[in-house]
Each structure stands twice: as C-alpha cells, then as structure tokens.
PAZAPA-4460 file (N, C-alpha, C; in steps of 0.05 Angstrom, whole numbers, plus 32768, in hexadecimal, padded with zeros to 4 digits):
% residues 81
    n_x    n_y    n_z   ca_x   ca_y   ca_z    c_x    c_y    c_z   seq   type   mol
   8960   890B   88BC   895D   88FA   88A7   8974   88F7   8896     1      M     A
   898A   88E2   8897   89A3   88E1   8898   8999   88C9   8879     2      E     A
   899E   88CF   8862   89B4   88C8   884B   89C9   88B5   883F     3      I     A
   89C6   88A6   883C   89D9   8890   8833   89C6   8891   8814     4      T     A
   89EF   8888   8807   89F0   8893   87ED   89F3   8861   87EC     5      S     A
   89EA   885F   87D5   89E0   8839   87CA   89F6   8832   87AD     6      V     A
   8A0D   8829   87AC   8A0E   8827   878F   89FE   880D   878D     7      A     A
   89E7   880E   8776   89E4   87FC   875F   89EA   87F9   8746     8      L     A
   89FA   87E3   8736   89F4   87E1   8715   89D7   87E5   8708     9      D     A
   89D9   87E1   86F2   89BF   87E6   86F2   89AE   87D9   86E4    10      R     A
   89B8   87B8   86E4   899F   87AF   86DC   8999   87A3   8708    11      E     A
   89A5   87B7   871A   8986   87B4   8733   898E   87CA   873A    12      A     A
   89A2   87E6   8727   897D   87FA   872E   8960   87F3   8717    13      Y     A
   8964   87F0   8703   8953   87F4   86EE   8942   87D7   86FA    14      D     A
   8943   87C3   871A   8934   87B1   871E   892D   87CA   8731    15      L     A
   8936   87DE   8742   8926   87E3   875D   8915   8802   8744    16      L     A
   8916   8809   8736   88FC   880C   8729   88FE   880B   870F    17      R     A
   88F3   87F7   8709   88DE   87EC   8711   88C3   87DD   8720    18      G     A
   88CD   87E7   8737   88B1   87E0   875E   88A5   87ED   875A    19      Q     A
   88B2   8816   8753   88B7   8835   8758   888C   883A   8752    20      K     A
   8884   883E   8766   8868   8837   8763   8866   8858   8759    21      R     A
   885A   8860   8752   884A   8886   8742   8850   8896   8760    22      P     A
   8873   88A6   8761   886B   88B4   877E   887A   88AB   8796    23      G     A
   8888   8893   8783   889A   8883   87AA   88B5   8893   879A    24      E     A
   88B9   888F   87AA   88DE   8894   87B1   88DF   887E   87B0    25      S     A
   8907   8886   87A1   890B   885E   87AC   8912   885B   87C4    26      F     A
   8912   8865   87DF   8919   885E   87F7   88FC   8857   87F6    27      S     A
   88DB   885F   87FA   88D0   8854   87FD   88D1   8832   87F3    28      Q     A
   88DD   883A   87D9   88DA   8821   87C5   88ED   8801   87DA    29      V     A
   88F3   8807   87D1   890C   87F5   87F5   8906   87F2   880B    30      V     A
   8903   8803   8813   88E7   87FD   8823   88CA   87F7   882A    31      K     A
   88C9   87F1   8813   88AC   87E3   880E   88A9   87C6   8814    32      R     A
   88D1   87C3   87F9   88DD   87A3   87EF   88E5   8797   8800    33      L     A
   88F8   87AA   881C   8905   87A4   8830   88F6   878D   8850    34      A     A
   88D9   879E   8849   88D5   8794   8858   88D1   8770   8866    35      K     A
   88BC   8771   8879   88C0   874E   8874   88A4   8746   887A    36      N     A
   88A9   8733   8867   8891   8722   885A   888A   870A   886A    37      R     A
   8869   870D   885B   885B   86EC   8867   887C   86D5   8866    38      R     A
   8879   86C7   8870   888B   86B3   8868   8870   869B   884F    39      P     A
   888C   868C   883B   886A   867D   882D   8866   866D   8842    40      L     A
   886C   8653   8851   885B   864E   8860   8841   8656   8866    41      A     A
   884C   866C   8876   8828   867E   8884   8813   8676   886B    42      S     A
   8813   8673   8858   87FB   8669   883F   87F1   8657   8842    43      F     A
   8806   8644   884D   87FA   862B   8848   87D8   862B   8851    44      A     A
   87C6   860F   8844   87B4   8616   8849   879D   862F   8842    45      G     A
   879F   8641   882A   87A2   865D   8829   8787   865A   8818    46      A     A
   878E   8640   8815   8775   863A   87EF   8763   861C   87FD    47      W     A
   8761   861E   8808   8746   85F5   881E   8735   8608   881B    48      K     A
   872A   8625   881C   8714   8620   881B   8704   8623   8803    49      D     A
   871F   862D   87F8   870D   8632   87D9   86FB   8610   87C4    50      L     A
   86E3   8621   87B5   86D9   860E   87A8   86E6   85F9   8792    51      P     A
   86E7   85E3   8798   86F1   85D5   8778   86F5   85DC   875B    52      E     A
   86D9   85EF   8754   86E2   85F4   873E   86F6   860B   873D    53      R     A
   86EA   8621   8750   870F   863D   875D   8725   8637   8754    54      T     A
   8721   8608   875A   8747   8603   875B   874D   85FD   8741    55      L     A
   8735   85EB   872E   873E   85E2   871C   873C   85FE   8700    56      R     A
   8725   8619   870B   8728   862F   86F7   874D   863D   86F7    57      E     A
   8759   8640   8711   8779   8646   8725   8790   8623   870B    58      I     A
   877F   861D   871D   879B   8605   870D   8799   8607   86EB    59      Q     A
   8784   860A   86E2   8781   8616   86C2   878C   8628   86BA    60      N     A
   878A   863B   86CF   878F   865C   86BC   87B6   8655   86BC    61      S     A
   87B7   8650   86D8   87DE   8656   86CF   87E6   8634   86C3    62      R     A
   87CF   8624   86BB   87EE   861A   8697   87DB   861A   868F    63      K     A
   87D3   862E   867F   87CD   8643   866C   87EA   8657   866A    64      R     A
   87F2   865A   8687   87F8   8676   8686   881D   8669   8680    65      M     A
   8819   8647   868E   8834   8649   8688   8832   8639   8669    66      R     A
   8825   8632   8658   882A   8629   863C   882B   8648   862C    67      E     A
   8823   8654   863E   8829   8679   8625   8848   8673   862D    68      L     A
   8847   867D   8649   8862   8679   8641   8885   866E   862B    69      D     A
   8878   8660   8642   8883   863D   862A   8881   8646   8603    70      E     A
   886E   864C   85FE   886E   865F   85D5   8879   8675   85DB    71      E     A
   887C   868B   85F4   8887   86A2   85F9   88A6   86A0   85EB    72      R     A
   88B4   868A   85FF   88CC   8684   85F9   88D2   8679   85DC    73      F     A
   88C1   865D   85CF   88BB   8656   85B5   88C6   8671   85AA    74      D     A
   88B9   8681   85A5   88BD   8691   8592   88DA   86A7   858F    75      R     A
   88E1   86B4   85AC   88F4   86B9   85B3   8909   86A9   85A5    76      L     A
   8909   8697   85A9   8925   8685   85AD   8922   8672   8590    77      M     A
   8915   8689   8586   8914   8681   8559   892F   8693   8553    78      R     A
   893D   8687   8548   894A   8690   852D   8949   86AD   8527    79      P     A
   893C   86C9   8526   894C   86DC   8518   8944   86F6   8522    80      G     A
   8925   86E8   8545   8913   86F5   8548   892C   870D   8558    81      H     A
***
C-alpha cells in the first residue's frame, strides 16, 4: 500500500476529525465520505406513500426546528453573550 501525505488547514482537519467514527482511520473517513452518493433527484417521490398525518408531523417538526434555530441565533447575537 502506497502512503501519500495531504496537508489540511486547521478548519479542514477539524471537520474531517469530526466525521471520524470510533476506530476509524482518517483514510477510511475520506473513502467513506468520497464515495459516490445518490443524486438528490433519485429521492423524488420517496414520501409519496406516507400517510397525510405523517407528512404533517414532519412539516411541523421542521417548522419547530427552524423556530428553535432562529431563537438560538437571536440569543447568540445579543450583546454580552
């Protein structure tokens, strides 16, 4: 196996390290993240058979998460935080 060094700035290193699973090497992380992923369009229609109630619950959860994000942002932007 050939080994190659790659230089990363601190932000990139921290992001990569944050993706690392227990017992996983950095090479394994890069391979896992770099694999071809399904295009977003391949998910079109994936929820078409979900019951209306489930769709409403998902919509309500997403709305609440956006509200919580906005509240957190407002708190963080207050002077003296």
